[in-house]
DOKE-705130 format. One record per residue (C-alpha): x, y, z. Coordinates in steps of 0.1 Angstrom, whole numbers, always signed. Example, Ala and Ser with C-alpha at 12.3 -4.5 7.8 and 13.67 -1.06 7.14 Angstrom:
BEGIN
((+123 -45 +78)) ((+137 -11 +71)) 
This chain:
BEGIN
((+1031 +1090 +1166)) ((+1012 +1071 +1139)) ((+1027 +1058 +1107)) ((+1010 +1066 +1074)) ((+1000 +1037 +1053)) ((+978 +1057 +1029)) ((+988 +1084 +1005)) ((+980 +1120 +1014)) ((+956 +1120 +985)) ((+934 +1094 +1000)) ((+937 +1102 +1036)) ((+911 +1131 +1038)) ((+886 +1111 +1018)) ((+890 +1080 +1041)) ((+883 +1104 +1071)) ((+853 +1120 +1053)) ((+838 +1084 +1045)) ((+842 +1073 +1081)) ((+825 +1105 +1093)) ((+797 +1099 +1068)) ((+792 +1065 +1082)) ((+781 +1081 +1115)) ((+752 +1096 +1096)) ((+744 +1062 +1081)) ((+758 +1073 +1046)) ((+778 +1046 +1027)) ((+804 +1062 +1006)) ((+839 +1049 +993)) ((+870 +1070 +997)) ((+880 +1060 +961)) ((+847 +1075 +949)) ((+852 +1108 +968)) ((+889 +1110 +955)) ((+877 +1105 +919)) ((+849 +1130 +922)) ((+871 +1157 +938)) ((+899 +1151 +912)) ((+924 +1171 +933)) ((+962 +1167 +938)) ((+973 +1163 +974)) ((+985 +1199 +977)) ((+952 +1212 +966)) ((+932 +1195 +993)) ((+921 +1218 +1020)) ((+892 +1223 +1043)) ((+873 +1241 +1017)) ((+876 +1211 +992)) ((+867 +1186 +1019)) ((+835 +1208 +1028)) ((+825 +1211 +992)) ((+830 +1173 +989)) ((+808 +1166 +1019)) ((+779 +1186 +1005)) ((+780 +1162 +974)) ((+771 +1134 +998)) ((+745 +1148 +1016)) ((+762 +1165 +1045)) ((+764 +1201 +1057)) ((+799 +1211 +1064)) ((+817 +1243 +1077)) ((+852 +1251 +1091)) ((+856 +1266 +1125)) ((+885 +1277 +1146)) ((+881 +1262 +1181)) ((+904 +1262 +1212)) ((+911 +1228 +1226)) ((+898 +1238 +1260)) ((+862 +1240 +1246)) ((+864 +1210 +1223)) ((+838 +1192 +1244)) ((+812 +1216 +1234)) ((+813 +1205 +1197)) ((+788 +1180 +1181)) ((+806 +1148 +1169)) ((+820 +1136 +1144)) ((+846 +1163 +1138)) ((+871 +1161 +1111)) ((+905 +1177 +1117)) ((+940 +1174 +1104)) ((+976 +1174 +1117)) ((+1000 +1181 +1088)) ((+993 +1156 +1062)) ((+974 +1132 +1087)) ((+937 +1134 +1089)) ((+916 +1123 +1118)) ((+877 +1119 +1129)) ((+870 +1128 +1164)) ((+842 +1105 +1174)) ((+838 +1110 +1212)) ((+854 +1130 +1239)) ((+853 +1126 +1277)) ((+873 +1131 +1308)) ((+891 +1098 +1304)) ((+901 +1105 +1268)) ((+891 +1106 +1231)) ((+879 +1082 +1206)) ((+896 +1090 +1174)) ((+898 +1074 +1139)) ((+930 +1078 +1121)) ((+928 +1078 +1083)) ((+965 +1068 +1079)) ((+960 +1033 +1090)) ((+922 +1032 +1090)) ((+920 +1023 +1127)) ((+901 +1038 +1156)) ((+921 +1045 +1187)) ((+917 +1057 +1222)) ((+938 +1087 +1230)) ((+944 +1106 +1262)) ((+935 +1143 +1262)) ((+973 +1152 +1261)) ((+978 +1131 +1230)) ((+948 +1147 +1213)) ((+959 +1182 +1224)) ((+993 +1175 +1206)) ((+974 +1167 +1174)) ((+949 +1196 +1176)) ((+958 +1224 +1151)) ((+928 +1247 +1162)) ((+909 +1242 +1130)) ((+880 +1216 +1126)) ((+853 +1207 +1101)) ((+819 +1205 +1118)) ((+794 +1181 +1100)) ((+756 +1176 +1100)) ((+732 +1156 +1078)) ((+717 +1180 +1053)) ((+679 +1182 +1054)) ((+662 +1164 +1026)) ((+634 +1188 +1014)) ((+600 +1175 +1006)) ((+602 +1165 +970)) ((+576 +1186 +950)) ((+572 +1186 +914)) ((+574 +1224 +907)) ((+583 +1240 +875)) ((+613 +1262 +873)) ((+605 +1299 +879)) ((+613 +1330 +900)) ((+609 +1311 +932)) ((+638 +1289 +924)) ((+661 +1320 +929)) ((+646 +1330 +962)) ((+670 +1307 +983)) ((+700 +1318 +962)) ((+695 +1354 +967)) ((+683 +1353 +1004)) ((+716 +1332 +1011)) ((+733 +1367 +1009)) ((+709 +1384 +1032)) ((+738 +1402 +1050)) ((+746 +1419 +1016)) ((+710 +1426 +1010)) ((+708 +1442 +1044)) ((+736 +1465 +1037)) ((+720 +1475 +1004)) ((+688 +1483 +1022)) ((+706 +1504 +1048)) ((+725 +1524 +1022)) ((+691 +1529 +1002)) ((+675 +1542 +1034)) ((+703 +1567 +1038)) ((+701 +1576 +1000)) ((+663 +1581 +1002)) ((+667 +1601 +1033)) ((+688 +1626 +1013)) ((+662 +1626 +985)) ((+636 +1634 +1011)) ((+655 +1663 +1025)) ((+665 +1679 +993)) ((+631 +1691 +981)) ((+624 +1706 +1016)) ((+657 +1726 +1013)) ((+646 +1739 +980)) ((+613 +1749 +994)) ((+630 +1768 +1022)) ((+653 +1785 +999)) ((+625 +1798 +976)) ((+601 +1808 +1003)) ((+623 +1820 +1031)) ((+651 +1834 +1011)) ((+640 +1843 +976)) ((+605 +1854 +982)) ((+608 +1868 +1019)) ((+646 +1879 +1011)) ((+658 +1864 +1043)) ((+696 +1865 +1035)) ((+705 +1852 +1069)) ((+694 +1817 +1062)) ((+711 +1815 +1027)) ((+745 +1806 +1039)) ((+734 +1778 +1061)) ((+710 +1764 +1036)) ((+736 +1766 +1008)) ((+762 +1748 +1029)) ((+736 +1721 +1036)) ((+727 +1718 +998)) ((+764 +1715 +989)) ((+769 +1687 +1015)) ((+741 +1668 +1003)) ((+753 +1672 +967)) ((+786 +1656 +978)) ((+771 +1629 +999)) ((+744 +1618 +975)) ((+768 +1603 +947)) ((+790 +1588 +973)) ((+761 +1568 +987)) ((+749 +1561 +951)) ((+784 +1548 +944)) ((+784 +1526 +974)) ((+750 +1511 +967)) ((+762 +1505 +931)) ((+792 +1487 +944)) ((+773 +1465 +969)) ((+749 +1457 +941)) ((+778 +1446 +919)) ((+794 +1425 +945)) ((+759 +1408 +952)) ((+754 +1403 +915)) ((+787 +1387 +911)) ((+784 +1362 +939)) ((+747 +1353 +928)) ((+756 +1349 +892)) ((+786 +1327 +900)) ((+762 +1304 +922)) ((+734 +1304 +897)) ((+757 +1294 +868)) ((+775 +1268 +889)) ((+741 +1253 +898)) ((+731 +1252 +861)) ((+762 +1238 +849)) ((+762 +1210 +877)) ((+725 +1202 +867)) ((+735 +1202 +830)) ((+763 +1177 +837)) ((+738 +1155 +857)) ((+713 +1152 +830)) ((+710 +1118 +813)) ((+724 +1113 +778)) ((+688 +1110 +764)) ((+683 +1147 +770)) ((+712 +1157 +749)) ((+703 +1132 +722)) ((+670 +1151 +718)) ((+684 +1187 +718)) ((+707 +1205 +694)) ((+740 +1215 +709)) ((+735 +1252 +697)) ((+701 +1252 +714)) ((+714 +1241 +746)) ((+742 +1267 +745)) ((+718 +1295 +738)) ((+696 +1284 +767)) ((+725 +1284 +791)) ((+736 +1319 +780)) ((+701 +1331 +790)) ((+709 +1326 +827)) ((+729 +1360 +824)) ((+697 +1378 +815)) ((+678 +1364 +846)) ((+709 +1372 +868)) ((+710 +1408 +855)) ((+674 +1412 +860)) ((+670 +1400 +895)) ((+701 +1416 +909)) ((+702 +1447 +889)) ((+672 +1466 +877)) ((+646 +1445 +895)) ((+661 +1448 +928)) ((+669 +1486 +924)) ((+633 +1491 +914)) ((+618 +1470 +942)) ((+638 +1492 +968)) ((+627 +1524 +950)) ((+590 +1513 +950)) ((+591 +1507 +987)) ((+600 +1543 +993)) ((+575 +1557 +968)) ((+549 +1553 +994)) ((+569 +1576 +1018)) ((+571 +1602 +991)) ((+534 +1598 +982)) ((+525 +1603 +1019)) ((+546 +1637 +1019)) ((+529 +1647 +988)) ((+496 +1644 +1005)) ((+507 +1669 +1031)) ((+514 +1694 +1004)) ((+484 +1690 +980)) ((+458 +1663 +980)) ((+445 +1674 +946)) ((+478 +1671 +929)) ((+486 +1639 +945)) ((+455 +1623 +932)) ((+465 +1635 +897)) ((+499 +1618 +902)) ((+482 +1586 +914)) ((+458 +1587 +884)) ((+488 +1587 +861)) ((+503 +1556 +879)) ((+470 +1537 +872)) ((+473 +1547 +836)) ((+509 +1534 +834)) ((+499 +1502 +849)) ((+470 +1496 +825)) ((+493 +1504 +796)) ((+520 +1480 +807)) ((+493 +1452 +812)) ((+479 +1459 +776)) ((+514 +1460 +759)) ((+529 +1432 +779)) ((+513 +1403 +761)) ((+523 +1417 +726)) ((+557 +1423 +736)) ((+562 +1389 +752)) ((+553 +1371 +720)) ((+577 +1393 +700)) ((+605 +1385 +726)) ((+597 +1348 +724)) ((+601 +1347 +686)) ((+634 +1368 +689)) ((+648 +1342 +714)) ((+636 +1313 +692)) ((+654 +1327 +661)) ((+686 +1336 +681)) ((+688 +1300 +693)) ((+683 +1286 +658)) ((+711 +1308 +646)) ((+734 +1296 +674)) ((+724 +1260 +665)) ((+730 +1264 +628)) ((+764 +1281 +633)) ((+775 +1255 +659)) ((+766 +1227 +635)) ((+783 +1244 +604)) ((+816 +1251 +624)) ((+816 +1215 +636)) ((+811 +1202 +601)) ((+833 +1228 +583)) ((+858 +1201 +568)) ((+828 +1183 +552)) ((+814 +1216 +539)) ((+847 +1224 +523)) ((+854 +1191 +508)) ((+819 +1189 +494)) ((+823 +1224 +481)) ((+789 +1234 +496)) ((+799 +1269 +510)) ((+774 +1287 +489)) ((+744 +1265 +500)) ((+755 +1270 +536)) ((+759 +1308 +532)) ((+725 +1309 +517)) ((+709 +1290 +546)) ((+727 +1313 +569)) ((+713 +1344 +552)) ((+678 +1329 +554)) ((+682 +1322 +591)) ((+697 +1355 +597)) ((+669 +1373 +580)) ((+644 +1356 +602)) ((+663 +1367 +632)) ((+665 +1404 +618)) ((+627 +1404 +614)) ((+620 +1390 +647)) ((+644 +1416 +663)) ((+628 +1445 +644)) ((+593 +1434 +653)) ((+605 +1432 +691)) ((+622 +1467 +688)) ((+592 +1483 +673)) ((+569 +1468 +700)) ((+593 +1480 +726)) ((+595 +1515 +710)) ((+557 +1518 +709)) ((+555 +1509 +745)) ((+582 +1534 +755)) ((+566 +1562 +735)) ((+532 +1554 +752)) ((+549 +1558 +786)) ((+565 +1590 +775)) ((+531 +1604 +764)) ((+514 +1597 +797)) ((+544 +1613 +815)) ((+542 +1644 +794)) ((+505 +1648 +798)) ((+507 +1643 +836)) ((+535 +1669 +836)) ((+514 +1695 +818)) ((+484 +1687 +840)) ((+504 +1692 +871)) ((+520 +1725 +860)) ((+484 +1738 +852)) ((+469 +1728 +884)) ((+499 +1736 +906)) ((+502 +1772 +891)) ((+464 +1776 +896)) ((+469 +1766 +934)) ((+498 +1789 +937)) ((+478 +1819 +923)) ((+449 +1811 +945)) ((+473 +1813 +976)) ((+466 +1777 +985)) ((+502 +1767 +978)) ((+534 +1786 +980)) ((+559 +1788 +952)) ((+585 +1768 +973)) ((+559 +1742 +981)) ((+550 +1738 +944)) ((+587 +1733 +935)) ((+592 +1708 +963)) ((+559 +1688 +953)) ((+572 +1687 +916)) ((+604 +1673 +930)) ((+587 +1646 +950)) ((+564 +1639 +921)) ((+595 +1631 +901)) ((+608 +1607 +928)) ((+576 +1589 +924)) ((+573 +1589 +885)) ((+610 +1584 +877)) ((+609 +1547 +891)) ((+575 +1542 +873)) ((+591 +1556 +840)) ((+620 +1533 +846)) ((+596 +1505 +845)) ((+591 +1510 +809)) ((+626 +1496 +803)) ((+623 +1470 +833)) ((+590 +1458 +817)) ((+609 +1450 +785)) ((+636 +1432 +806)) ((+608 +1414 +826)) ((+594 +1400 +794)) ((+629 +1389 +781)) ((+634 +1374 +817)) ((+601 +1355 +815)) ((+611 +1340 +781)) ((+647 +1332 +794)) ((+630 +1315 +825)) ((+609 +1295 +802)) ((+637 +1283 +780)) ((+661 +1276 +809)) ((+633 +1257 +826)) ((+635 +1231 +799)) ((+669 +1223 +812)) ((+663 +1227 +850)) ((+629 +1209 +849)) ((+645 +1178 +833)) ((+653 +1153 +860)) ((+689 +1144 +865)) ((+703 +1109 +868)) ((+698 +1092 +901)) ((+728 +1102 +922)) ((+744 +1089 +954)) ((+711 +1079 +968)) ((+716 +1045 +951)) ((+737 +1016 +963)) ((+774 +1016 +959)) ((+788 +992 +933)) ((+812 +967 +949)) ((+846 +975 +936)) ((+861 +943 +951)) ((+842 +920 +928)) ((+857 +908 +896)) ((+834 +924 +871)) ((+808 +898 +859)) ((+779 +909 +838)) ((+744 +896 +832)) ((+718 +908 +810)) ((+682 +894 +816)) ((+655 +897 +791)) ((+666 +932 +781)) ((+645 +952 +759)) ((+652 +988 +748)) ((+642 +1014 +723)) ((+655 +1051 +721)) ((+621 +1066 +716)) ((+585 +1054 +720)) ((+581 +1059 +682)) ((+610 +1038 +672)) ((+616 +1000 +669)) ((+634 +981 +697)) ((+671 +981 +693)) ((+677 +954 +719)) ((+651 +926 +719)) ((+649 +901 +748)) ((+687 +900 +751)) ((+702 +874 +775)) ((+741 +875 +783)) ((+762 +860 +810)) ((+799 +872 +811)) ((+822 +860 +839)) ((+845 +883 +856)) ((+878 +886 +838)) ((+866 +874 +804)) ((+877 +889 +772)) ((+844 +892 +751)) ((+841 +902 +716)) ((+810 +914 +701)) ((+803 +918 +663)) ((+775 +922 +639)) ((+759 +943 +613)) ((+755 +980 +617)) ((+724 +988 +637)) ((+722 +955 +655)) ((+728 +970 +689)) ((+765 +965 +696)) ((+772 +1001 +709)) ((+735 +1004 +724)) ((+745 +974 +746)) ((+775 +993 +762)) ((+755 +1025 +767)) ((+730 +1004 +787)) ((+758 +988 +807)) ((+770 +1023 +816)) ((+737 +1032 +825)) ((+736 +1061 +800)) ((+702 +1049 +792)) ((+678 +1026 +811)) ((+662 +995 +794)) ((+624 +995 +793)) ((+623 +959 +804)) ((+645 +933 +820)) ((+676 +937 +843)) ((+714 +943 +839)) ((+735 +931 +867)) ((+771 +939 +876)) ((+785 +916 +901)) ((+750 +905 +908)) ((+738 +940 +917)) ((+710 +956 +896)) ((+721 +987 +878)) ((+688 +1003 +884)) ((+698 +1008 +920)) ((+734 +1012 +917)) ((+750 +1047 +920)) ((+758 +1058 +886)) ((+789 +1077 +893)) ((+805 +1049 +913)) ((+797 +1024 +885)) ((+813 +1045 +859)) ((+844 +1050 +880)) ((+848 +1012 +876)) ((+844 +1013 +839)) ((+865 +1029 +810)) ((+852 +1033 +775)) ((+871 +1038 +743)) ((+849 +1049 +714)) ((+855 +1049 +677)) ((+852 +1087 +675)) ((+874 +1094 +706)) ((+871 +1129 +719)) ((+900 +1145 +736)) ((+897 +1178 +755)) ((+918 +1211 +751)) ((+951 +1207 +769)) ((+982 +1186 +765)) ((+985 +1149 +758)) ((+994 +1144 +794)) ((+964 +1161 +807)) ((+940 +1141 +787)) ((+960 +1107 +798)) ((+956 +1118 +833)) ((+920 +1130 +832)) ((+907 +1103 +856)) ((+939 +1103 +876)) ((+954 +1138 +879)) ((+980 +1127 +905)) ((+997 +1101 +882)) ((+1034 +1105 +881)) ((+1056 +1105 +848)) ((+1065 +1069 +853)) ((+1028 +1057 +853)) ((+1020 +1080 +824)) ((+1048 +1065 +803)) ((+1039 +1030 +813)) ((+1002 +1033 +804)) ((+1011 +1052 +772)) ((+1034 +1021 +762)) ((+1005 +999 +768)) ((+982 +1019 +746)) ((+1010 +1020 +718)) ((+1012 +1058 +721)) ((+1046 +1064 +737)) ((+1065 +1063 +704)) ((+1045 +1088 +685)) ((+1042 +1109 +716)) ((+1080 +1112 +722)) ((+1085 +1120 +685)) ((+1066 +1152 +689)) ((+1086 +1184 +695)) ((+1067 +1189 +730)) ((+1063 +1152 +738)) ((+1035 +1147 +765)) ((+1030 +1184 +768)) ((+1019 +1188 +732)) ((+987 +1205 +730)) ((+959 +1183 +713)) ((+935 +1212 +703)) ((+898 +1213 +705)) ((+885 +1178 +705)) ((+919 +1166 +697)) ((+918 +1182 +664)) ((+958 +1186 +663)) ((+963 +1150 +664)) ((+954 +1122 +637)) ((+925 +1098 +642)) ((+949 +1070 +651)) ((+967 +1091 +675)) ((+935 +1103 +693)) ((+925 +1066 +696)) ((+957 +1057 +712)) ((+956 +1086 +736)) ((+920 +1078 +745)) ((+930 +1041 +753)) ((+957 +1054 +775)) ((+932 +1075 +792)) ((+909 +1046 +797)) ((+938 +1024 +811)) ((+950 +1050 +835)) ((+917 +1047 +855)) ((+925 +1011 +861)) ((+890 +1000 +855)) ((+877 +966 +863)) ((+855 +966 +832)) ((+870 +979 +798)) ((+848 +986 +768)) ((+865 +990 +734)) ((+839 +1002 +709)) ((+858 +1000 +674)) ((+889 +1014 +696)) ((+914 +1005 +669)) ((+894 +1012 +638)) ((+915 +1043 +627)) ((+948 +1025 +634)) ((+970 +1009 +607)) ((+978 +973 +610)) ((+1013 +978 +625)) ((+999 +1001 +653)) ((+971 +976 +658)) ((+996 +948 +661)) ((+1016 +967 +687)) ((+985 +971 +708)) ((+976 +934 +703)) ((+1010 +924 +716)) ((+1002 +943 +748)) ((+968 +927 +751)) ((+976 +900 +778)) ((+987 +929 +801)) ((+958 +952 +791)) ((+931 +926 +799)) ((+947 +911 +830)) ((+924 +912 +862)) ((+895 +929 +843)) ((+866 +922 +821)) ((+871 +935 +785)) ((+843 +939 +760)) ((+857 +945 +725)) ((+832 +957 +697)) ((+847 +955 +662)) ((+839 +949 +626)) ((+874 +939 +619)) ((+871 +902 +631)) ((+911 +900 +633)) ((+907 +921 +664)) ((+886 +896 +680)) ((+907 +864 +673)) ((+920 +864 +709)) ((+887 +869 +727)) ((+876 +840 +751)) ((+841 +842 +736)) ((+826 +861 +707)) ((+789 +871 +704)) ((+775 +879 +670)) ((+744 +900 +672)) ((+716 +906 +647)) ((+685 +927 +654)) ((+692 +932 +691)) ((+696 +894 +697)) ((+725 +870 +700)) ((+726 +850 +668)) ((+757 +830 +675)) ((+783 +828 +703)) ((+815 +810 +710)) ((+853 +812 +705)) ((+868 +822 +671)) ((+875 +787 +661)) ((+841 +774 +675)) ((+823 +800 +653)) ((+843 +791 +622)) ((+834 +755 +628)) ((+797 +764 +629)) ((+799 +778 +593)) ((+773 +804 +603)) ((+772 +843 +600)) ((+805 +848 +617)) ((+823 +823 +594)) ((+808 +840 +563)) ((+822 +875 +576)) ((+856 +860 +582)) ((+858 +846 +547)) ((+847 +878 +533)) ((+874 +898 +553)) ((+902 +873 +546)) ((+898 +861 +511)) 
């Protein structure tokens, strides 16, 4: 009925962007496609719902008959084969439908809509924006995540109720057997009681297994959501956070989420449920003996006082253990990353000595922590044994005085065990709690750190040519350092090929980081196509830029995977064309596995020049309107660099290119060249104009060519 003019990849995102406009949310389909990073065959309703959540919408998939379609709240997303539509309105006369294939809104009859309706739809609503409060990360952060699975929690509570009911009946059966059968020799009741006890013995482990299974299921789902949220937050942090943190320290902190998840959905939740039923057992115990019950309650007070006294000491020891463990992880990460340097400098012994010293600190901290935990455990055991002895003494006295039957005393002892066993488990849980508190504090340094501004900013206009303006820009990395950029003013027209050079530390690379909004200047403005970067959506901005660095990082996978990182749907023809532009096709085809050759961790299986060419191909595959080359050919031989230079006219066509280089031969074809010194523009002009000025550029040229 309607011809497709858009690819199946773009259509669902065009439909979602149109639906978002109904909620006054301005998003671009290309931005959604880039963010999703899915091939057409991988796009389904779940993927669209997940993408909707990223732009501030609540979405869910429903199955709905066409006859009841009028009861839905519009807009509604639905698909028919590879075509995607947005149902905007529906009445007796017909329906207003937006077709993503040709990006037009049409009026359809009810019969035409019925022919398109598949029975499944995506309902949308604007997500409520919670009131922004500056609260530190803590246990309250986990409450919404856990309560999200309230149905699973309800099932756990129900199974726990049945399990506690069995525990409540078991002591009473023992009491009846002892008093009615053993003491009174009532053999008639033995068979019935015996069968009941065997039945309870069979049912109890079944319910215990079921509760354990429910706990594991809940724990897995909560753990997946917590780690997903942590990773998403980590990826959203500004570059300044990672610049101030050791990689090993960050990895150690992320691992501590497992400790929190294990505590909240494991021992802590089990203990909470057990403690709820403790009050029931205590009430039953009062019915047996008020005196013995007060003894048990007094022991509980002793437990609490002991935990309170030991908790502070144990927490300090745990903090020290976590700190030394994180230091070891950071040291090991740094050593493995720089192993080639260690070996080439023959400094293995020095690093081994440093590792032993670091490890010794961790062992001492662990021993101190274990010693404090052992003292706490033995203190709890002492209170438990003294309580048991006093209960036995007083209980036997009451039995001999005729105030308590033998069966009642045994039942009371079992009930007191039900009360004290959860309390005794608190000894271990208390240690886990101290570990969890420390883990919360450490992960809080990540989750309390503000992320980069997201989609709340304005969208960068992708149809503009890519003009750049720096107005009185000043920047320093930290408050205690000198300014790297000082009152910088630049105007770059869209489509210009700009070269930047200057001595090390003059601010060349910093300038490009500011342009990508990896850092924010302390003063001044940076404009892209006349739009201030301070109010531009960072993700959309970076989708329109590509950067090739001197130390190009590739990711584990094949060469093709890395080239297609920003455009996973590219076909083989496109990949080969881009690889030829980057001067990489020849060396790739010479490899035994060609484009499927694994690159190894960080591209370690390729040479430096090969990595740079693959990185350049990856940057060009994104088809950016602004391309930044930061010493992008520094690892290439002159022949490989010349091959790329021959492709330069096509590389720079219809885009703004900024090329940073120390090798001035790379900049000869630039329209203009800026020479920086101490964060300011010292000279500017074409290659020939700068040579004619006989300034700093001309001096550098003579040094490199003579």
